[in-house]
N, C-alpha and C positions, 0 to 999 in steps of 0.2 A: 504494499501501502505506499501512495506518494499521497503528500499534502501540496494542493497547490490553490491560494486564496487570491482572490480580488483584491486590493483594498480601494478601489475606487468605490468598489461598491458596498465596503463595510460600511452600517451604519453604528458601529462601536458599542453596541448592544450587552457583550463582553456573555452572550450566552457558551461560546464557544471555551471561556476559560472557565466558565464555571463547571461544564462538563467534564473537560481535558485538561486540565491545570496542568498537568506534564508536557503536554503538546502545543498549546497554544497560551500567549502573555497578550496584553495589548500595550499600544504606543503610547508612554506617558504624555507625550505631548497630545495626542489628538482620540485617546481612544483607541484606533483601529486596529484591527488583530495584527500581532508578529505570530510566525509559528518559530516555536522553540523544537520542533523533531518532526522536519521535512517524512520523516519516515518511523513513524513510531512503533514501538516495541510489542508484541502479540497483547500482551495485559493491557492495554490502553487503544487500541484500535476499537472496540464495540463503543467506547464511550466518543470518539475518534466522527464511527460514522452517525453516533447523534447529535453531534456538534454539527456535522453538513444538514442532516435533518430539521435540526433548529434553527440554526441560520438565519435571522429574516429578511434579510441579503439573498439570501444564495450565494453569497463572497466563497463558502468551502466547497471546493473539489476535490475528491479522493477519485485516484487512478488505481 
């Protein structure tokens, strides 16, 4: 699994950080998503999938 994000679409809701804090963070200046682990470990993958589905801006993409 690889993660890509569209920071232009990100609305800074922080749902991804709440669901997968080992994988996502937010930029301190604008609150936009920051990917900490572009290829998350197996134990974090379900949380990352939930973050993708929960993102209100659909800014997270998994491949």
